[in-house]
All heavy atoms as TSV, in Angstrom:
chain	resi	resn	atom	element	x	y	z
A	1	THR	N	N	94.509	65.181	116.539
A	1	THR	CA	C	95.831	65.718	116.234
A	1	THR	C	C	95.710	67.128	115.667
A	1	THR	O	O	94.674	67.515	115.155
A	1	THR	CB	C	96.599	64.826	115.240
A	1	THR	OG1	O	95.900	64.799	114.016
A	1	THR	CG2	C	96.809	63.438	115.783
A	2	VAL	N	N	96.789	67.847	115.740
A	2	VAL	CA	C	96.871	69.216	115.236
A	2	VAL	C	C	97.929	69.253	114.142
A	2	VAL	O	O	99.040	68.759	114.339
A	2	VAL	CB	C	97.262	70.192	116.369
A	2	VAL	CG1	C	97.468	71.592	115.836
A	2	VAL	CG2	C	96.227	70.179	117.481
A	3	ASP	N	N	97.567	69.814	112.990
A	3	ASP	CA	C	98.547	69.965	111.914
A	3	ASP	C	C	99.513	71.093	112.231
A	3	ASP	O	O	99.088	72.194	112.583
A	3	ASP	CB	C	97.852	70.281	110.585
A	3	ASP	CG	C	97.139	69.087	109.994
A	3	ASP	OD1	O	97.388	67.962	110.449
A	3	ASP	OD2	O	96.334	69.290	109.071
A	4	ILE	N	N	100.787	70.821	112.112
A	4	ILE	CA	C	101.834	71.828	112.230
A	4	ILE	C	C	102.521	71.893	110.871
A	4	ILE	O	O	103.104	70.907	110.414
A	4	ILE	CB	C	102.876	71.467	113.320
A	4	ILE	CG1	C	102.200	71.248	114.677
A	4	ILE	CG2	C	103.959	72.526	113.383
A	4	ILE	CD1	C	101.553	72.474	115.280
A	5	ILE	N	N	102.405	73.036	110.213
A	5	ILE	CA	C	102.963	73.198	108.876
A	5	ILE	C	C	104.417	73.645	108.995
A	5	ILE	O	O	104.709	74.668	109.606
A	5	ILE	CB	C	102.159	74.224	108.049
A	5	ILE	CG1	C	100.655	73.904	108.087
A	5	ILE	CG2	C	102.690	74.293	106.627
A	5	ILE	CD1	C	100.275	72.563	107.532
A	6	MET	N	N	105.300	72.877	108.406
A	6	MET	CA	C	106.727	73.196	108.431
A	6	MET	C	C	107.084	73.892	107.114
A	6	MET	O	O	107.095	73.266	106.060
A	6	MET	CB	C	107.554	71.924	108.600
A	6	MET	CG	C	107.276	71.180	109.875
A	6	MET	SD	S	108.308	69.714	110.086
A	6	MET	CE	C	107.753	68.703	108.724
A	7	SER	N	N	107.359	75.195	107.205
A	7	SER	CA	C	107.697	75.921	105.981
A	7	SER	C	C	108.893	76.822	106.223
A	7	SER	O	O	109.275	77.084	107.353
A	7	SER	CB	C	106.498	76.753	105.507
A	7	SER	OG	O	106.218	77.787	106.421
A	8	GLY	N	N	109.465	77.261	105.145
A	8	GLY	CA	C	110.626	78.131	105.226
A	8	GLY	C	C	111.880	77.417	104.758
A	8	GLY	O	O	111.902	76.205	104.542
A	9	GLY	N	N	112.911	78.191	104.599
A	9	GLY	CA	C	114.157	77.706	104.035
A	9	GLY	C	C	114.801	76.562	104.787
A	9	GLY	O	O	115.315	75.616	104.177
A	10	ILE	N	N	114.773	76.610	106.104
A	10	ILE	CA	C	115.439	75.558	106.867
A	10	ILE	C	C	114.771	74.201	106.630
A	10	ILE	O	O	115.429	73.170	106.547
A	10	ILE	CB	C	115.514	75.901	108.366
A	10	ILE	CG1	C	116.536	74.989	109.048
A	10	ILE	CG2	C	114.157	75.833	109.030
A	10	ILE	CD1	C	117.012	75.493	110.386
A	11	PHE	N	N	113.449	74.201	106.489
A	11	PHE	CA	C	112.745	72.949	106.233
A	11	PHE	C	C	112.907	72.485	104.790
A	11	PHE	O	O	112.868	71.299	104.510
A	11	PHE	CB	C	111.259	73.079	106.586
A	11	PHE	CG	C	111.018	73.210	108.065
A	11	PHE	CD1	C	110.591	74.404	108.606
A	11	PHE	CD2	C	111.226	72.137	108.914
A	11	PHE	CE1	C	110.371	74.530	109.974
A	11	PHE	CE2	C	111.014	72.249	110.282
A	11	PHE	CZ	C	110.589	73.455	110.815
A	12	LEU	N	N	113.099	73.431	103.881
A	12	LEU	CA	C	113.286	73.077	102.472
A	12	LEU	C	C	114.674	72.528	102.179
A	12	LEU	O	O	114.840	71.639	101.353
A	12	LEU	CB	C	113.050	74.300	101.581
A	12	LEU	CG	C	111.617	74.775	101.445
A	12	LEU	CD1	C	111.572	76.094	100.678
A	12	LEU	CD2	C	110.771	73.729	100.757
A	13	HIS	N	N	115.676	73.056	102.867
A	13	HIS	CA	C	117.064	72.757	102.495
A	13	HIS	C	C	117.803	71.816	103.446
A	13	HIS	O	O	118.915	71.397	103.133
A	13	HIS	CB	C	117.849	74.063	102.365
A	13	HIS	CG	C	117.262	74.979	101.335
A	13	HIS	ND1	N	117.319	74.720	99.992
A	13	HIS	CD2	C	116.593	76.146	101.466
A	13	HIS	CE1	C	116.716	75.684	99.331
A	13	HIS	NE2	N	116.252	76.561	100.200
A	14	TYR	N	N	117.200	71.500	104.588
A	14	TYR	CA	C	117.882	70.652	105.564
A	14	TYR	C	C	116.970	69.515	106.029
A	14	TYR	O	O	116.369	69.577	107.101
A	14	TYR	CB	C	118.345	71.486	106.761
A	14	TYR	CG	C	119.368	72.515	106.381
A	14	TYR	CD1	C	118.987	73.826	106.103
A	14	TYR	CD2	C	120.715	72.178	106.257
A	14	TYR	CE1	C	119.923	74.780	105.720
A	14	TYR	CE2	C	121.660	73.125	105.872
A	14	TYR	CZ	C	121.249	74.418	105.616
A	14	TYR	OH	O	122.172	75.359	105.233
A	15	PRO	N	N	116.871	68.460	105.219
A	15	PRO	CA	C	115.981	67.347	105.586
A	15	PRO	C	C	116.337	66.717	106.931
A	15	PRO	O	O	115.459	66.207	107.631
A	15	PRO	CB	C	116.133	66.353	104.437
A	15	PRO	CG	C	117.303	66.803	103.641
A	15	PRO	CD	C	117.563	68.239	103.962
A	16	GLU	N	N	117.596	66.777	107.302
A	16	GLU	CA	C	117.978	66.219	108.610
A	16	GLU	C	C	117.358	67.033	109.745
A	16	GLU	O	O	117.012	66.491	110.804
A	16	GLU	CB	C	119.502	66.121	108.765
A	16	GLU	CG	C	120.241	67.450	108.782
A	16	GLU	CD	C	120.563	68.041	107.412
A	16	GLU	OE1	O	120.106	67.515	106.375
A	16	GLU	OE2	O	121.279	69.053	107.381
A	17	TYR	N	N	117.198	68.330	109.546
A	17	TYR	CA	C	116.543	69.182	110.544
A	17	TYR	C	C	115.060	68.814	110.633
A	17	TYR	O	O	114.509	68.731	111.734
A	17	TYR	CB	C	116.717	70.661	110.180
A	17	TYR	CG	C	116.141	71.595	111.208
A	17	TYR	CD1	C	116.806	71.853	112.392
A	17	TYR	CD2	C	114.914	72.208	110.992
A	17	TYR	CE1	C	116.274	72.698	113.346
A	17	TYR	CE2	C	114.368	73.063	111.937
A	17	TYR	CZ	C	115.049	73.297	113.112
A	17	TYR	OH	O	114.511	74.127	114.055
A	18	VAL	N	N	114.437	68.597	109.494
A	18	VAL	CA	C	113.025	68.188	109.466
A	18	VAL	C	C	112.846	66.912	110.285
A	18	VAL	O	O	111.954	66.822	111.131
A	18	VAL	CB	C	112.538	67.972	108.012
A	18	VAL	CG1	C	111.148	67.360	107.994
A	18	VAL	CG2	C	112.575	69.267	107.233
A	19	GLN	N	N	113.700	65.923	110.052
A	19	GLN	CA	C	113.596	64.657	110.785
A	19	GLN	C	C	113.820	64.859	112.279
A	19	GLN	O	O	113.154	64.222	113.100
A	19	GLN	CB	C	114.574	63.631	110.214
A	19	GLN	CG	C	114.196	63.148	108.831
A	19	GLN	CD	C	112.752	62.678	108.747
A	19	GLN	OE1	O	112.287	61.903	109.572
A	19	GLN	NE2	N	112.026	63.172	107.751
A	20	ALA	N	N	114.760	65.736	112.643
A	20	ALA	CA	C	115.011	66.004	114.061
A	20	ALA	C	C	113.788	66.638	114.720
A	20	ALA	O	O	113.405	66.258	115.834
A	20	ALA	CB	C	116.228	66.913	114.214
A	21	VAL	N	N	113.158	67.583	114.038
A	21	VAL	CA	C	111.956	68.240	114.583
A	21	VAL	C	C	110.825	67.223	114.731
A	21	VAL	O	O	110.156	67.167	115.765
A	21	VAL	CB	C	111.522	69.431	113.691
A	21	VAL	CG1	C	110.151	69.954	114.106
A	21	VAL	CG2	C	112.558	70.540	113.743
A	22	ILE	N	N	110.622	66.413	113.720
A	22	ILE	CA	C	109.557	65.407	113.774
A	22	ILE	C	C	109.803	64.422	114.918
A	22	ILE	O	O	108.888	64.083	115.672
A	22	ILE	CB	C	109.434	64.672	112.426
A	22	ILE	CG1	C	108.875	65.633	111.367
A	22	ILE	CG2	C	108.561	63.423	112.558
A	22	ILE	CD1	C	108.913	65.094	109.948
A	23	SER	N	N	111.047	63.987	115.074
A	23	SER	CA	C	111.355	63.001	116.120
A	23	SER	C	C	111.154	63.557	117.529
A	23	SER	O	O	110.871	62.805	118.457
A	23	SER	CB	C	112.778	62.469	115.960
A	23	SER	OG	O	113.723	63.459	116.313
A	24	LYS	N	N	111.282	64.875	117.700
A	24	LYS	CA	C	111.137	65.504	119.019
A	24	LYS	C	C	109.704	65.997	119.279
A	24	LYS	O	O	109.391	66.440	120.378
A	24	LYS	CB	C	112.085	66.694	119.146
A	24	LYS	CG	C	113.534	66.349	118.951
A	24	LYS	CD	C	114.153	65.902	120.227
A	24	LYS	CE	C	115.652	65.727	120.000
A	24	LYS	NZ	N	116.220	64.760	120.886
A	25	SER	N	N	108.854	65.936	118.267
A	25	SER	CA	C	107.498	66.473	118.382
A	25	SER	C	C	106.564	65.512	119.107
A	25	SER	O	O	106.725	64.298	119.054
A	25	SER	CB	C	106.924	66.765	116.998
A	25	SER	OG	O	107.713	67.712	116.344
A	26	SER	N	N	105.581	66.082	119.750
A	26	SER	CA	C	104.545	65.301	120.413
A	26	SER	C	C	103.744	64.506	119.385
A	26	SER	O	O	103.498	64.995	118.273
A	26	SER	CB	C	103.598	66.248	121.161
A	26	SER	OG	O	102.431	65.579	121.566
A	27	PRO	N	N	103.292	63.312	119.747
A	27	PRO	CA	C	102.439	62.545	118.833
A	27	PRO	C	C	101.098	63.234	118.576
A	27	PRO	O	O	100.374	62.868	117.661
A	27	PRO	CB	C	102.242	61.213	119.531
A	27	PRO	CG	C	102.937	61.285	120.829
A	27	PRO	CD	C	103.627	62.589	120.952
A	28	LYS	N	N	100.784	64.256	119.362
A	28	LYS	CA	C	99.541	65.012	119.152
A	28	LYS	C	C	99.642	65.922	117.931
A	28	LYS	O	O	98.645	66.448	117.475
A	28	LYS	CB	C	99.219	65.862	120.377
A	28	LYS	CG	C	98.896	65.050	121.608
A	28	LYS	CD	C	98.631	65.948	122.780
A	28	LYS	CE	C	98.388	65.120	124.032
A	28	LYS	NZ	N	98.147	65.970	125.196
A	29	PHE	N	N	100.859	66.114	117.441
A	29	PHE	CA	C	101.078	66.990	116.294
A	29	PHE	C	C	101.329	66.179	115.029
A	29	PHE	O	O	102.091	65.215	115.033
A	29	PHE	CB	C	102.269	67.921	116.530
A	29	PHE	CG	C	102.091	68.837	117.700
A	29	PHE	CD1	C	103.112	69.023	118.607
A	29	PHE	CD2	C	100.902	69.515	117.913
A	29	PHE	CE1	C	102.965	69.875	119.692
A	29	PHE	CE2	C	100.741	70.360	118.995
A	29	PHE	CZ	C	101.766	70.536	119.884
A	30	ASN	N	N	100.695	66.604	113.969
A	30	ASN	CA	C	100.930	66.029	112.648
A	30	ASN	C	C	101.831	67.005	111.905
A	30	ASN	O	O	101.377	68.054	111.462
A	30	ASN	CB	C	99.601	65.836	111.908
A	30	ASN	CG	C	99.784	65.276	110.530
A	30	ASN	OD1	O	100.708	64.514	110.275
A	30	ASN	ND2	N	98.908	65.647	109.625
A	31	MET	N	N	103.107	66.695	111.811
A	31	MET	CA	C	104.079	67.585	111.186
A	31	MET	C	C	103.983	67.446	109.675
A	31	MET	O	O	104.244	66.378	109.120
A	31	MET	CB	C	105.490	67.254	111.677
A	31	MET	CG	C	105.630	67.269	113.194
A	31	MET	SD	S	105.156	68.832	113.954
A	31	MET	CE	C	106.558	69.838	113.545
A	32	VAL	N	N	103.588	68.542	109.009
A	32	VAL	CA	C	103.297	68.524	107.585
A	32	VAL	C	C	104.281	69.426	106.843
A	32	VAL	O	O	104.294	70.635	107.082
A	32	VAL	CB	C	101.861	69.017	107.313
A	32	VAL	CG1	C	101.542	68.991	105.835
A	32	VAL	CG2	C	100.851	68.210	108.112
A	33	PRO	N	N	105.091	68.870	105.951
A	33	PRO	CA	C	105.958	69.732	105.138
A	33	PRO	C	C	105.093	70.595	104.218
A	33	PRO	O	O	104.137	70.114	103.616
A	33	PRO	CB	C	106.786	68.747	104.309
A	33	PRO	CG	C	106.623	67.422	104.986
A	33	PRO	CD	C	105.309	67.454	105.690
A	34	ALA	N	N	105.399	71.867	104.152
A	34	ALA	CA	C	104.627	72.789	103.325
A	34	ALA	C	C	104.867	72.524	101.847
A	34	ALA	O	O	105.992	72.290	101.428
A	34	ALA	CB	C	104.996	74.224	103.653
A	35	ASP	N	N	103.786	72.568	101.095
A	35	ASP	CA	C	103.912	72.472	99.647
A	35	ASP	C	C	103.344	73.730	98.984
A	35	ASP	O	O	103.039	73.740	97.813
A	35	ASP	CB	C	103.255	71.206	99.113
A	35	ASP	CG	C	101.765	71.134	99.410
A	35	ASP	OD1	O	101.262	71.967	100.181
A	35	ASP	OD2	O	101.101	70.251	98.858
A	36	VAL	N	N	103.162	74.756	99.801
A	36	VAL	CA	C	102.716	76.073	99.329
A	36	VAL	C	C	103.568	77.135	100.013
A	36	VAL	O	O	104.311	76.844	100.946
A	36	VAL	CB	C	101.221	76.316	99.633
A	36	VAL	CG1	C	100.331	75.431	98.793
A	36	VAL	CG2	C	100.914	76.130	101.101
A	37	ALA	N	N	103.424	78.368	99.579
A	37	ALA	CA	C	104.189	79.480	100.163
A	37	ALA	C	C	103.882	79.617	101.658
A	37	ALA	O	O	102.772	79.316	102.097
A	37	ALA	CB	C	103.828	80.767	99.438
A	38	PRO	N	N	104.860	80.080	102.441
A	38	PRO	CA	C	104.646	80.223	103.883
A	38	PRO	C	C	103.417	81.057	104.264
A	38	PRO	O	O	102.795	80.800	105.284
A	38	PRO	CB	C	105.930	80.902	104.365
A	38	PRO	CG	C	106.962	80.465	103.387
A	38	PRO	CD	C	106.242	80.390	102.071
A	39	ILE	N	N	103.038	82.006	103.432
A	39	ILE	CA	C	101.882	82.846	103.737
A	39	ILE	C	C	100.590	82.034	103.797
A	39	ILE	O	O	99.592	82.468	104.378
A	39	ILE	CB	C	101.773	84.003	102.704
A	39	ILE	CG1	C	100.768	85.059	103.147
A	39	ILE	CG2	C	101.397	83.469	101.339
A	39	ILE	CD1	C	101.195	85.878	104.300
A	40	PHE	N	N	100.590	80.835	103.253
A	40	PHE	CA	C	99.383	80.007	103.258
A	40	PHE	C	C	98.901	79.722	104.679
A	40	PHE	O	O	97.696	79.641	104.920
A	40	PHE	CB	C	99.612	78.696	102.504
A	40	PHE	CG	C	98.374	77.858	102.405
A	40	PHE	CD1	C	97.361	78.206	101.535
A	40	PHE	CD2	C	98.218	76.724	103.184
A	40	PHE	CE1	C	96.204	77.448	101.435
A	40	PHE	CE2	C	97.073	75.953	103.095
A	40	PHE	CZ	C	96.057	76.315	102.226
A	41	GLY	N	N	99.813	79.590	105.615
A	41	GLY	CA	C	99.413	79.368	107.009
A	41	GLY	C	C	98.559	80.496	107.533
A	41	GLY	O	O	97.565	80.268	108.242
A	42	CYS	N	N	98.908	81.719	107.193
A	42	CYS	CA	C	98.114	82.878	107.612
A	42	CYS	C	C	96.747	82.869	106.943
A	42	CYS	O	O	95.733	83.163	107.573
A	42	CYS	CB	C	98.838	84.172	107.267
A	42	CYS	SG	S	100.386	84.385	108.150
A	43	VAL	N	N	96.736	82.523	105.674
A	43	VAL	CA	C	95.470	82.445	104.933
A	43	VAL	C	C	94.567	81.380	105.562
A	43	VAL	O	O	93.377	81.608	105.798
A	43	VAL	CB	C	95.723	82.149	103.443
A	43	VAL	CG1	C	94.429	81.875	102.707
A	43	VAL	CG2	C	96.480	83.289	102.801
A	44	LYS	N	N	95.149	80.235	105.846
A	44	LYS	CA	C	94.385	79.136	106.442
A	44	LYS	C	C	93.792	79.568	107.780
A	44	LYS	O	O	92.617	79.312	108.062
A	44	LYS	CB	C	95.292	77.917	106.616
A	44	LYS	CG	C	94.589	76.686	107.082
A	44	LYS	CD	C	95.541	75.492	107.106
A	44	LYS	CE	C	94.823	74.238	107.541
A	44	LYS	NZ	N	95.699	73.068	107.516
A	45	GLU	N	N	94.577	80.233	108.597
A	45	GLU	CA	C	94.110	80.705	109.902
A	45	GLU	C	C	92.985	81.724	109.744
A	45	GLU	O	O	91.978	81.674	110.456
A	45	GLU	CB	C	95.276	81.320	110.675
A	45	GLU	CG	C	94.914	81.793	112.053
A	45	GLU	CD	C	94.917	80.701	113.096
A	45	GLU	OE1	O	95.318	79.565	112.797
A	45	GLU	OE2	O	94.505	80.993	114.231
A	46	ALA	N	N	93.134	82.654	108.813
A	46	ALA	CA	C	92.103	83.682	108.597
A	46	ALA	C	C	90.793	83.055	108.133
A	46	ALA	O	O	89.710	83.420	108.618
A	46	ALA	CB	C	92.592	84.708	107.572
A	47	VAL	N	N	90.877	82.110	107.216
A	47	VAL	CA	C	89.673	81.431	106.725
A	47	VAL	C	C	89.023	80.656	107.864
A	47	VAL	O	O	87.798	80.683	108.047
A	47	VAL	CB	C	90.010	80.514	105.529
A	47	VAL	CG1	C	88.818	79.640	105.160
A	47	VAL	CG2	C	90.451	81.344	104.339
A	48	TRP	N	N	89.821	79.984	108.668
A	48	TRP	CA	C	89.307	79.215	109.789
A	48	TRP	C	C	88.587	80.128	110.781
A	48	TRP	O	O	87.487	79.819	111.231
A	48	TRP	CB	C	90.456	78.467	110.466
A	48	TRP	CG	C	90.027	77.646	111.642
A	48	TRP	CD1	C	89.372	76.459	111.624
A	48	TRP	CD2	C	90.242	77.974	113.019
A	48	TRP	NE1	N	89.164	76.019	112.906
A	48	TRP	CE2	C	89.687	76.939	113.789
A	48	TRP	CE3	C	90.849	79.040	113.677
A	48	TRP	CZ2	C	89.711	76.937	115.175
A	48	TRP	CZ3	C	90.876	79.035	115.059
A	48	TRP	CH2	C	90.311	77.991	115.789
A	49	HIS	N	N	89.200	81.287	111.107
A	49	HIS	CA	C	88.571	82.234	112.034
A	49	HIS	C	C	87.266	82.793	111.475
A	49	HIS	O	O	86.365	83.146	112.247
A	49	HIS	CB	C	89.522	83.384	112.373
A	49	HIS	CG	C	90.498	83.045	113.452
A	49	HIS	ND1	N	90.141	82.849	114.762
A	49	HIS	CD2	C	91.838	82.839	113.402
A	49	HIS	CE1	C	91.205	82.546	115.479
A	49	HIS	NE2	N	92.259	82.526	114.670
A	50	ALA	N	N	87.155	82.882	110.180
A	50	ALA	CA	C	85.940	83.384	109.548
A	50	ALA	C	C	84.876	82.291	109.398
A	50	ALA	O	O	83.792	82.548	108.876
A	50	ALA	CB	C	86.268	83.975	108.179
A	51	GLY	N	N	85.198	81.078	109.842
A	51	GLY	CA	C	84.241	79.987	109.783
A	51	GLY	C	C	84.282	79.192	108.491
A	51	GLY	O	O	83.431	78.343	108.246
A	52	GLY	N	N	85.276	79.461	107.670
A	52	GLY	CA	C	85.395	78.753	106.398
A	52	GLY	C	C	86.179	77.468	106.518
A	52	GLY	O	O	86.689	77.120	107.579
A	53	VAL	N	N	86.252	76.780	105.402
A	53	VAL	CA	C	86.969	75.505	105.334
A	53	VAL	C	C	88.045	75.611	104.260
A	53	VAL	O	O	87.790	76.103	103.163
A	53	VAL	CB	C	85.998	74.355	104.983
A	53	VAL	CG1	C	86.743	73.051	104.794
A	53	VAL	CG2	C	84.936	74.230	106.053
A	54	VAL	N	N	89.225	75.144	104.594
A	54	VAL	CA	C	90.319	75.106	103.623
A	54	VAL	C	C	90.476	73.655	103.183
A	54	VAL	O	O	91.039	72.839	103.897
A	54	VAL	CB	C	91.629	75.648	104.226
A	54	VAL	CG1	C	92.759	75.534	103.227
A	54	VAL	CG2	C	91.457	77.086	104.681
A	55	ASP	N	N	89.954	73.370	102.008
A	55	ASP	CA	C	90.068	72.029	101.467
A	55	ASP	C	C	91.079	72.028	100.319
A	55	ASP	O	O	91.741	73.036	100.055
A	55	ASP	CB	C	88.707	71.502	101.013
A	55	ASP	CG	C	88.033	72.401	99.982
A	55	ASP	OD1	O	88.685	73.327	99.452
A	55	ASP	OD2	O	86.851	72.176	99.693
A	56	GLU	N	N	91.212	70.897	99.663
A	56	GLU	CA	C	92.198	70.799	98.573
A	56	GLU	C	C	91.887	71.755	97.426
A	56	GLU	O	O	92.793	72.310	96.813
A	56	GLU	CB	C	92.305	69.370	98.066
A	56	GLU	CG	C	93.168	68.475	98.925
A	56	GLU	CD	C	94.584	69.008	99.128
A	56	GLU	OE1	O	95.242	69.420	98.143
A	56	GLU	OE2	O	95.037	69.023	100.272
A	57	ALA	N	N	90.613	71.978	97.128
A	57	ALA	CA	C	90.241	72.908	96.053
A	57	ALA	C	C	90.663	74.335	96.405
A	57	ALA	O	O	91.200	75.061	95.561
A	57	ALA	CB	C	88.738	72.852	95.782
A	58	PHE	N	N	90.457	74.719	97.655
A	58	PHE	CA	C	90.878	76.047	98.114
A	58	PHE	C	C	92.397	76.173	98.011
A	58	PHE	O	O	92.924	77.174	97.524
A	58	PHE	CB	C	90.425	76.289	99.557
A	58	PHE	CG	C	90.814	77.635	100.092
A	58	PHE	CD1	C	89.932	78.694	100.026
A	58	PHE	CD2	C	92.069	77.846	100.658
A	58	PHE	CE1	C	90.285	79.944	100.516
A	58	PHE	CE2	C	92.433	79.085	101.140
A	58	PHE	CZ	C	91.543	80.142	101.075
A	59	LYS	N	N	93.084	75.153	98.471
A	59	LYS	CA	C	94.548	75.166	98.458
A	59	LYS	C	C	95.083	75.281	97.032
A	59	LYS	O	O	96.016	76.047	96.770
A	59	LYS	CB	C	95.067	73.894	99.129
A	59	LYS	CG	C	96.547	73.863	99.355
A	59	LYS	CD	C	96.908	72.589	100.117
A	59	LYS	CE	C	98.363	72.497	100.413
A	59	LYS	NZ	N	98.706	71.265	101.132
A	60	GLN	N	N	94.487	74.551	96.109
A	60	GLN	CA	C	94.926	74.602	94.715
A	60	GLN	C	C	94.688	75.983	94.115
A	60	GLN	O	O	95.540	76.527	93.421
A	60	GLN	CB	C	94.217	73.526	93.883
A	60	GLN	CG	C	94.677	73.472	92.439
A	60	GLN	CD	C	96.161	73.175	92.286
A	60	GLN	OE1	O	96.741	72.435	93.085
A	60	GLN	NE2	N	96.789	73.749	91.283
A	61	LYS	N	N	93.518	76.570	94.388
A	61	LYS	CA	C	93.210	77.905	93.877
A	61	LYS	C	C	94.189	78.930	94.452
A	61	LYS	O	O	94.688	79.791	93.745
A	61	LYS	CB	C	91.777	78.290	94.204
A	61	LYS	CG	C	91.357	79.632	93.636
A	61	LYS	CD	C	89.867	79.819	93.749
A	61	LYS	CE	C	89.404	81.165	93.264
A	61	LYS	NZ	N	89.751	81.480	91.900
A	62	PHE	N	N	94.472	78.810	95.754
A	62	PHE	CA	C	95.444	79.702	96.379
A	62	PHE	C	C	96.795	79.578	95.675
A	62	PHE	O	O	97.425	80.577	95.333
A	62	PHE	CB	C	95.609	79.364	97.865
A	62	PHE	CG	C	96.776	80.084	98.487
A	62	PHE	CD1	C	96.634	81.374	98.956
A	62	PHE	CD2	C	98.020	79.480	98.571
A	62	PHE	CE1	C	97.719	82.052	99.516
A	62	PHE	CE2	C	99.106	80.145	99.116
A	62	PHE	CZ	C	98.953	81.436	99.590
A	63	ARG	N	N	97.245	78.343	95.471
A	63	ARG	CA	C	98.553	78.105	94.840
A	63	ARG	C	C	98.611	78.747	93.453
A	63	ARG	O	O	99.574	79.442	93.117
A	63	ARG	CB	C	98.828	76.609	94.737
A	63	ARG	CG	C	100.180	76.281	94.130
A	63	ARG	CD	C	100.405	74.788	93.961
A	63	ARG	NE	N	100.617	74.168	95.258
A	63	ARG	CZ	C	99.839	73.222	95.779
A	63	ARG	NH1	N	98.798	72.768	95.136
A	63	ARG	NH2	N	100.107	72.711	96.962
A	64	GLU	N	N	97.579	78.553	92.656
A	64	GLU	CA	C	97.542	79.112	91.298
A	64	GLU	C	C	97.559	80.642	91.315
A	64	GLU	O	O	98.305	81.271	90.562
A	64	GLU	CB	C	96.301	78.612	90.556
A	64	GLU	CG	C	96.365	77.133	90.227
A	64	GLU	CD	C	95.024	76.571	89.782
A	64	GLU	OE1	O	94.034	77.337	89.682
A	64	GLU	OE2	O	94.956	75.346	89.541
A	65	GLU	N	N	96.741	81.230	92.173
A	65	GLU	CA	C	96.669	82.694	92.228
A	65	GLU	C	C	97.952	83.293	92.795
A	65	GLU	O	O	98.431	84.316	92.309
A	65	GLU	CB	C	95.451	83.131	93.023
A	65	GLU	CG	C	94.154	82.809	92.300
A	65	GLU	CD	C	92.915	83.247	93.051
A	65	GLU	OE1	O	93.033	83.864	94.136
A	65	GLU	OE2	O	91.814	82.972	92.550
A	66	TYR	N	N	98.522	82.648	93.807
A	66	TYR	CA	C	99.766	83.140	94.393
A	66	TYR	C	C	100.893	83.105	93.359
A	66	TYR	O	O	101.632	84.078	93.202
A	66	TYR	CB	C	100.137	82.296	95.615
A	66	TYR	CG	C	101.413	82.749	96.279
A	66	TYR	CD1	C	101.401	83.801	97.182
A	66	TYR	CD2	C	102.625	82.127	95.998
A	66	TYR	CE1	C	102.577	84.226	97.797
A	66	TYR	CE2	C	103.801	82.548	96.602
A	66	TYR	CZ	C	103.771	83.597	97.487
A	66	TYR	OH	O	104.923	84.019	98.090
A	67	GLU	N	N	101.006	81.995	92.659
A	67	GLU	CA	C	102.064	81.884	91.643
A	67	GLU	C	C	101.876	82.891	90.530
A	67	GLU	O	O	102.853	83.445	90.001
A	67	GLU	CB	C	102.120	80.453	91.107
A	67	GLU	CG	C	102.675	79.487	92.133
A	67	GLU	CD	C	102.638	78.030	91.708
A	67	GLU	OE1	O	102.259	77.743	90.544
A	67	GLU	OE2	O	102.986	77.176	92.525
A	68	ALA	N	N	100.637	83.168	90.144
A	68	ALA	CA	C	100.377	84.169	89.103
A	68	ALA	C	C	100.798	85.560	89.560
A	68	ALA	O	O	101.373	86.331	88.794
A	68	ALA	CB	C	98.895	84.162	88.736
A	69	ILE	N	N	100.560	85.864	90.834
A	69	ILE	CA	C	100.944	87.176	91.372
A	69	ILE	C	C	102.464	87.296	91.459
A	69	ILE	O	O	103.044	88.306	91.094
A	69	ILE	CB	C	100.307	87.401	92.750
A	69	ILE	CG1	C	98.790	87.576	92.591
A	69	ILE	CG2	C	100.912	88.594	93.462
A	69	ILE	CD1	C	98.021	87.507	93.897
A	70	VAL	N	N	103.114	86.253	91.961
A	70	VAL	CA	C	104.570	86.273	92.142
A	70	VAL	C	C	105.301	86.383	90.816
A	70	VAL	O	O	106.343	87.035	90.722
A	70	VAL	CB	C	105.022	85.020	92.923
A	70	VAL	CG1	C	106.529	84.891	92.936
A	70	VAL	CG2	C	104.486	85.068	94.343
A	71	LYS	N	N	104.753	85.787	89.763
A	71	LYS	CA	C	105.412	85.790	88.458
A	71	LYS	C	C	105.282	87.120	87.722
A	71	LYS	O	O	105.929	87.318	86.726
A	71	LYS	CB	C	104.859	84.660	87.586
A	71	LYS	CG	C	105.293	83.299	88.049
A	71	LYS	CD	C	104.731	82.205	87.173
A	71	LYS	CE	C	105.142	80.846	87.692
A	71	LYS	NZ	N	104.559	79.769	86.901
A	72	LYS	N	N	104.435	88.017	88.206
A	72	LYS	CA	C	104.237	89.314	87.523
A	72	LYS	C	C	105.494	90.151	87.577
A	72	LYS	O	O	106.276	90.167	88.408
A	72	LYS	CB	C	103.093	90.095	88.170
A	72	LYS	CG	C	101.748	89.574	87.743
A	72	LYS	CD	C	100.675	90.471	88.296
A	72	LYS	CE	C	99.320	90.015	87.824
A	72	LYS	NZ	N	98.251	90.865	88.322
């Protein structure tokens, strides 16, 4: 399966839209609601292209650093 990260305002504010997208999606896709900023998808892709691994520790560190930057 392939993870598809659902992020952005429409996914945050319209749960019925989320369910509609999931119901129409291929079973080959794992539709994952985002629990981090939308930019995380780009970070994940860049790390993957560089041969790295994005695990829970990486995700947590990203979340902490991103929130610290945004709060400045």
